[in-house]
VOGU-3710 file (C-alpha; in Angstrom, 3 decimals, decimal comma):
1> mrsgparlll> -22,857/14,291/21,163  -25,646/13,540/23,684  -25,366/12,916/27,520  -26,272/9,263/28,478  -24,001/6,152/28,515  -20,791/6,082/26,755  -21,455/4,501/22,955  -19,412/2,698/20,531  -20,036/3,516/16,860  -19,747/1,370/14,040
11> aacstlalva> -20,431/2,144/10,314  -21,157/-1,496/7,544  -19,440/0,181/4,812  -17,978/-1,201/1,569  -15,653/-4,003/2,364  -13,920/-5,140/-0,747  -12,944/-8,537/-0,022  -13,196/-11,290/-3,284  -14,922/-14,556/-2,687  -13,986/-16,519/-5,716
21> cgsvaspprt> -15,884/-19,771/-6,648  -15,268/-22,273/-3,678  -12,717/-20,213/-1,911  -12,494/-16,948/-0,030  -9,435/-14,735/-1,286  -7,565/-12,352/0,950  -8,761/-8,833/-0,136  -5,526/-7,791/-2,371  -4,335/-4,116/-1,594  -2,736/-1,849/-4,250
31> sppgtsppgt> -1,208/1,812/-3,257  -2,115/4,956/-3,674  0,378/6,591/-6,761  3,530/6,820/-5,558  3,907/4,419/-2,801  5,238/0,883/-2,739  2,751/-1,768/-2,387  3,260/-4,030/0,949  5,583/-7,028/0,173  6,935/-9,766/1,926
41> sppgtssprt> 9,562/-7,862/3,875  8,018/-4,937/4,097  9,443/-1,174/4,461  8,684/0,900/7,196  4,710/2,221/7,008  3,572/5,845/6,762  0,799/7,041/9,971  -2,497/6,022/8,961  -3,226/9,450/9,971  -1,442/11,130/7,515
51> tapatvsahg> -1,485/8,765/4,467  -4,503/8,225/2,140  -6,184/4,774/3,017  -5,016/1,486/0,813  -7,671/0,899/-2,129  -8,434/-2,230/-2,019  -9,903/-3,431/-5,764  -11,428/-6,908/-6,065  -13,684/-6,952/-9,021  -14,097/-10,103/-10,239
61> tpgsascgpp> -16,527/-12,207/-12,493  -17,717/-15,574/-12,019  -15,329/-18,589/-12,450  -18,068/-20,589/-14,320  -21,263/-19,950/-15,493  -22,653/-21,928/-12,766  -21,633/-19,550/-10,159  -24,212/-17,061/-10,882  -24,837/-13,592/-10,400  -23,289/-12,478/-7,100
71> pprhawavev> -25,788/-11,475/-4,040  -26,535/-8,063/-3,312  -24,112/-6,146/-0,836  -25,423/-4,395/2,147  -24,042/-1,557/4,392  -25,164/-0,365/8,095  -24,052/2,640/10,477  -24,433/1,009/14,060  -24,239/2,001/17,324  -23,257/-0,405/20,246
81> trtgrirwrt> -22,997/0,538/23,522  -19,425/0,384/26,193  -21,127/-3,062/27,117  -21,527/-4,407/24,086  -25,254/-3,959/23,550  -26,623/-2,866/20,127  -28,526/0,520/20,137  -29,341/1,113/16,506  -28,477/-0,009/13,116  -29,074/2,091/10,074
91> plktrdnsls> -28,612/0,873/6,271  -26,679/2,783/4,167  -26,961/2,843/0,337  -24,480/0,623/-1,677  -23,293/0,946/-5,144  -20,863/-2,253/-5,501  -18,488/-0,308/-6,053  -15,135/-2,481/-5,857  -12,827/0,477/-5,967  -13,972/2,023/-2,950
101> pavlpvpvgp> -11,165/2,038/-0,353  -11,784/2,261/3,666  -12,756/5,515/4,846  -13,108/6,211/8,492  -15,887/7,818/9,686  -15,621/11,539/11,060  -17,814/12,275/14,240  -18,916/16,246/14,379  -20,989/17,220/17,453  -23,893/15,114/17,070
111> vavfaqdgiv> -23,335/13,860/13,586  -21,471/11,114/12,459  -20,128/11,486/8,570  -19,488/8,118/6,751  -18,263/7,494/3,224  -19,954/4,308/1,444  -19,077/3,601/-2,140  -18,535/7,108/-3,149  -21,728/8,652/-1,163  -21,251/10,620/1,752
121> hgigladghp> -23,867/10,176/4,590  -24,821/12,483/7,828  -25,748/10,007/10,541  -27,544/11,158/13,825  -25,695/10,221/16,759  -28,725/10,115/18,958  -30,651/7,531/17,306  -28,967/6,673/14,124  -31,542/8,640/11,778  -30,044/9,564/8,228
131> lwswpagqvv> -29,664/13,620/8,538  -28,302/13,743/4,655  -26,650/12,032/1,712  -24,286/13,766/-0,647  -23,180/11,871/-4,097  -19,674/12,694/-3,756  -18,290/10,876/-7,018  -16,914/7,687/-7,800  -14,514/6,886/-5,016  -14,039/8,644/-1,719
141> ygmwrqgglv> -10,412/8,725/-0,416  -10,445/10,863/2,382  -12,140/12,731/5,289  -10,935/15,665/7,519  -12,698/17,430/9,978  -12,168/21,445/10,586  -14,743/22,928/12,779  -18,251/22,151/11,639  -17,019/21,011/8,258  -15,901/17,838/6,750
151> avltdqvsnh> -13,294/17,821/3,863  -13,868/15,194/1,131  -11,253/14,015/-0,878  -13,071/12,480/-4,018  -11,866/10,703/-7,652  -8,493/12,029/-6,853  -7,189/9,873/-10,144  -9,215/11,357/-12,457  -9,619/14,322/-14,474  -12,415/15,556/-12,109
161> arlsgldaat> -10,721/15,288/-8,639  -11,855/17,333/-5,984  -11,770/18,460/-2,155  -15,214/19,353/-1,026  -15,871/21,497/2,219  -19,433/19,931/3,654  -21,459/21,520/6,045  -21,619/18,271/8,906  -25,070/19,558/10,094  -27,200/19,745/6,718
171> gavrwslrlp> -24,642/18,162/3,772  -24,507/21,239/1,943  -21,200/21,855/0,016  -19,545/25,190/1,491  -16,638/25,050/-1,072  -15,063/23,111/-3,430  -11,436/22,983/-5,000  -10,700/21,785/-8,212  -7,432/19,229/-8,368  -5,067/18,370/-11,226
181> aqgllggqal> -5,907/16,093/-13,375  -2,886/13,550/-13,078  -3,866/13,623/-8,935  -1,936/13,445/-5,877  1,111/11,655/-4,997  1,045/9,418/-2,042  -0,999/10,454/1,432  -2,390/13,640/2,763  -1,510/15,692/6,104  -3,620/17,115/8,350
191> tadgglamav> -1,907/20,172/10,102  -2,642/21,563/13,693  -4,548/24,508/12,388  -6,746/23,074/9,720  -4,587/22,813/6,991  -4,393/19,981/4,337  -0,986/19,270/3,160  -0,518/17,046/-0,177  1,940/16,579/-2,928  0,965/17,344/-6,438
201> pgqglqvvsl> 2,919/15,728/-9,458  3,870/19,232/-11,672  3,152/21,474/-8,802  4,975/20,591/-5,796  4,077/20,652/-2,077  0,828/22,974/-1,175  -1,005/23,482/1,758  -5,158/24,122/1,773  -7,096/25,876/4,305  -9,970/23,459/4,927
211> adgqvrwrrh> -12,023/26,212/6,063  -12,367/27,833/2,907  -10,796/25,543/0,561  -8,176/28,243/-0,228  -4,403/27,271/-1,012  -2,417/28,903/1,467  1,047/28,460/-0,071  2,588/26,482/-2,385  6,408/25,227/-2,863  7,389/24,202/-6,460
221> lpaspaltaa> 9,303/20,988/-5,845  9,883/17,624/-7,052  6,800/15,615/-5,731  7,317/13,213/-2,758  5,185/10,804/-1,141  7,043/11,591/2,260  5,078/13,969/3,781  3,721/14,535/6,809  2,625/17,078/9,532  3,452/17,425/13,152
231> gdlviyglng> 2,264/20,401/15,417  2,459/23,661/13,317  5,028/22,173/10,888  4,947/20,578/7,430  8,055/18,152/7,218  8,926/17,049/3,486  11,616/14,285/2,482  12,780/14,686/-0,854  16,296/13,062/-1,895  17,030/11,822/1,687
241> rltgydartg> 16,681/15,447/2,628  13,932/16,568/5,149  12,594/20,017/5,450  10,182/21,770/8,000  8,064/24,292/6,765  5,670/26,509/8,668  2,319/25,525/8,170  0,604/28,597/7,772  3,231/30,292/5,586  5,246/27,809/4,191
251> avrwtadpgv> 8,294/29,276/5,493  11,245/26,824/5,966  11,972/26,455/9,660  14,795/23,986/9,338  16,526/21,500/6,790  17,962/18,118/7,686  20,127/15,630/6,059  19,686/12,836/8,517  21,504/10,039/6,455  18,228/8,350/5,663
261> ssdpafqlag> 16,719/7,102/2,459  16,345/8,790/-0,869  12,878/7,597/-0,997  11,692/7,867/3,045  8,552/6,500/4,675  7,625/8,950/7,330  5,369/7,507/11,018  4,621/9,961/13,915  4,784/8,052/17,153  5,861/8,851/20,947
271> glllvtsnts> 6,358/12,284/19,932  9,214/11,612/17,119  9,047/11,484/13,198  10,348/7,852/12,706  12,158/7,424/9,084  12,184/4,243/7,439  12,396/3,544/3,619  9,638/2,679/0,831  12,137/0,535/-0,611  14,721/-1,970/0,064
281> apsipntlta> 17,988/-2,845/-1,203  21,415/-3,883/0,202  22,289/-0,312/-0,761  19,994/1,264/0,764  19,947/2,060/4,463  17,720/0,056/6,671  18,037/2,165/9,818  14,845/3,040/12,006  16,110/6,918/12,310  14,032/8,877/14,602
291> vvpatgrvaw> 14,026/12,683/14,556  12,604/15,537/16,432  9,857/16,814/14,590  10,473/20,396/15,999  14,146/20,839/14,858  15,123/18,264/12,251  17,976/16,772/15,118  18,296/12,986/14,824  17,436/11,522/18,117  18,607/8,165/17,789
301> rfrpptpatd> 18,904/5,353/15,333  17,710/1,707/15,413  19,214/-1,053/12,987  17,742/-4,136/12,965  19,378/-7,449/12,097  18,985/-8,842/8,878  20,260/-11,987/7,161  23,231/-11,863/4,912  20,148/-12,608/2,020  18,662/-9,384/2,669
311> pgaqasvlsa> 20,788/-6,957/4,129  18,392/-4,097/2,866  15,246/-5,722/5,236  13,454/-2,939/6,614  11,675/-2,545/10,363  8,150/-1,556/10,539  7,019/0,952/13,303  3,823/-0,386/14,970  2,869/1,887/17,921  4,051/3,433/21,042
321> gpaglavaty> 2,834/3,925/24,661  3,909/4,554/27,771  6,155/1,258/27,834  8,207/2,195/24,676  7,709/1,980/21,375  6,816/-1,418/19,577  8,616/-2,497/16,234  8,375/-5,271/13,820  10,961/-6,897/11,647  10,044/-9,511/8,722
331> dprrlylldv> 13,448/-10,945/7,828  13,844/-12,158/10,774  10,257/-12,091/12,303  10,702/-10,401/15,638  8,557/-8,405/17,602  11,031/-5,486/19,469  9,985/-3,165/22,032  12,179/-0,027/22,117  12,946/2,711/24,659  11,753/6,078/22,827
341> rtgrprwhaa> 14,414/8,014/24,521  17,220/6,276/23,618  16,046/3,743/20,633  17,604/0,738/22,637  15,576/-2,711/22,833  13,937/-3,556/25,884  13,292/-6,770/24,602  12,175/-9,010/21,582  10,602/-11,748/20,939  10,493/-14,042/17,618
351> tfvaqggipl> 7,039/-13,838/16,446  5,283/-12,731/13,107  3,342/-9,287/13,453  1,215/-8,629/10,125  2,170/-5,563/8,354  -0,757/-3,010/9,654  -1,351/-4,436/12,872  -1,051/-1,610/15,529  -0,497/-2,942/19,247  -1,762/-1,499/22,219
361> vtgtsvilae> 1,161/-0,203/24,255  0,004/0,113/28,076  2,013/0,822/30,816  2,496/-2,806/31,773  1,443/-4,666/28,685  2,113/-5,015/24,560  -1,320/-6,503/23,370  -1,334/-7,393/19,421  -2,687/-9,886/17,412  0,234/-12,768/15,938
371> gqesvmlvar> 0,855/-15,192/14,070  0,468/-15,837/10,078  -2,047/-18,978/9,842  -3,424/-19,320/13,400  -3,606/-15,991/14,644  -3,661/-15,159/18,477  -4,214/-11,824/20,660  -1,336/-12,103/22,747  -0,299/-9,830/25,915  3,556/-9,332/26,510
381> davsgrvrwr> 4,920/-8,125/30,038  6,203/-4,988/28,973  9,695/-4,982/31,048  10,353/-8,790/30,112  8,463/-9,275/26,848  7,326/-12,695/28,246  3,626/-13,899/27,366  0,873/-12,948/30,076  -2,506/-14,156/28,344  -3,404/-15,211/24,939
391> dslagssaas> -6,580/-16,229/23,250  -7,020/-17,282/19,413  -8,937/-15,430/16,900  -11,141/-16,662/14,172  -9,337/-15,325/11,016  -6,269/-14,128/9,551  -7,286/-10,400/8,821  -7,728/-9,728/12,437  -3,843/-9,782/12,456  -3,974/-6,576/10,207
401> qpvlaagpla> -6,490/-4,632/12,904  -5,258/-2,488/15,618  -5,970/-3,172/18,867  -7,551/-0,212/20,863  -8,270/0,577/24,484  -11,095/1,680/26,135  -10,787/2,460/29,735  -9,519/-1,360/31,428  -10,391/-2,921/28,053  -8,724/-3,887/24,731
411> llqddpgtag> -10,573/-3,681/21,681  -10,121/-5,895/18,685  -12,358/-6,703/15,749  -12,143/-10,598/14,641  -12,990/-12,220/11,273  -16,468/-13,834/10,392  -16,199/-17,477/11,439  -17,324/-18,093/7,957  -17,897/-15,798/4,445  -21,242/-13,592/4,888
421> apaplrayqa> -21,645/-14,553/8,506  -21,768/-11,874/11,323  -18,540/-10,477/12,658  -17,425/-9,992/16,447  -16,174/-7,313/18,085  -14,494/-8,429/21,279  -13,549/-6,654/24,155  -11,081/-7,941/26,651  -9,978/-7,300/30,245  -6,741/-5,845/29,362
431> asgrlawqav> -4,955/-7,154/32,787  -6,289/-10,886/32,939  -7,415/-11,045/28,988  -10,672/-12,372/30,226  -13,492/-11,723/27,472  -15,653/-8,860/28,941  -18,237/-9,144/26,017  -18,621/-9,404/22,365  -20,940/-7,722/20,051  -22,178/-9,073/16,875
441> lpafvqappv> -21,950/-6,907/13,851  -23,829/-7,620/10,528  -20,635/-8,189/8,274  -16,818/-8,233/8,111  -14,987/-5,283/9,395  -12,175/-3,975/6,814  -11,105/-0,265/8,536  -9,184/-0,042/11,308  -11,448/1,154/14,585  -10,527/4,800/15,570
451> lvpggilvqp> -11,166/6,006/19,176  -13,540/9,100/19,796  -14,822/10,416/23,037  -17,558/8,397/24,375  -16,748/5,515/22,020  -15,157/4,332/18,835  -16,228/4,565/15,051  -15,292/1,600/13,018  -15,942/0,936/9,194  -17,715/-2,755/8,804
461> adltyacaaa> -18,288/-4,166/5,348  -20,365/-6,582/3,151  -18,130/-8,770/1,138  -17,819/-8,160/-2,570  -18,758/-11,337/-4,209  -17,875/-12,833/-7,342  -19,820/-16,151/-6,689  -21,416/-17,443/-3,588  -19,229/-19,858/-2,010  -18,832/-21,438/1,790
471> vtagrqrktt> -15,802/-21,279/3,741  -14,854/-23,373/6,505  -15,443/-22,115/9,623  -12,871/-20,991/12,167  -11,519/-23,083/15,002  -12,901/-23,064/18,341  -11,540/-20,388/20,689  -9,655/-20,870/23,856  -8,184/-18,305/26,832  -5,119/-19,070/28,428
481> vttda> -3,535/-17,070/31,478  0,155/-17,797/31,774  2,689/-16,148/33,915  5,864/-17,260/31,751  6,990/-17,516/28,171
//
């Protein structure tokens, strides 16, 4: 990346929310094969770094002839400075592909690689100049960097699924691996040494080298979506049993029976493998189990309180930071801050946290979007859980966005106030809640932002319309600073 002022990078790509006649529907989410869709009382979620993005399907037809044809969709790559100034905006081609998931852009040296409606684009970071484009297929499911290459997973639920290695500088295909017709199960996990672990129905667990597309090793096991990578290990969960494999050779390093669900869900946070369940029932353990990745040893267990009507309700792991580990329960609705070493709660607050929301946990605060109908960005004291400051947000989708740190600032992408209107990216002073700046982006943002050296990459998006419709704008914003709960 060139020298000069630190920057924020934003890519406007395929947002697939459906705007029906006279109303706006929240984007429905479906899960990749082998995973459970989110529900009212969601189970533990997997790490965004090791799980295939959720596909958002919003294809629709006009409710009546009066709706008319949908307006065209647009997409851009946008660069914003750390002070909130837009430096350049580059259009990206759209194909109105309602099946495309949101895939995070990947920075590789002076190039940022974006996926938009099945097309992969290389954009120069210095000036936003389009360098190359590659027609990947109908759908891009994931992208991972390895050196100067970007591995692209395309059409994974089809009879022409492939994993391809592109030269990030030119877009040339350096290697290509044909995948089985039945696709992959669950998400994929990137290992520390440039391997991609995947579960293949009928073939089991395997790791592919992203340097050349060669399969390093295979284990003929029943396919399971409980898969992650930690350091030089690939960790696999099957029927309640966990196994750590050497990422390079496939040799078994450890096995463990930690007393978890037979359908476990994995997330890495705070240096621990945190295990919950993809399913919920009175007979299924709802304990959050923390496992040491290097050995498989159980570090601690957290048993969330649940009502008699739903004793199997799971907790969701949100994120970890210097002050601890943030965990949410949905029945009852509570936010916990746990001690990472012991799993004991430091405090809890009665509040609603949307599934997919990721707090910023610092040494002094836990900052996250809270609420269901009326959503607020809230900073809670890391010691007591008391509210330090709060700010109202325009829409409910902001509750599913992560809060990211950029020096002393907390960044959050908010909704547009009206369908089709620009969407604000806000930067707050984390200590006081004062709005430092607001950058107006050309479209709604669906994909979570990703911090990179010198800035941030995110994926804004135009809406996919079933027909044109107006939506009542959001409420007036108001920031308050308080000293107690």
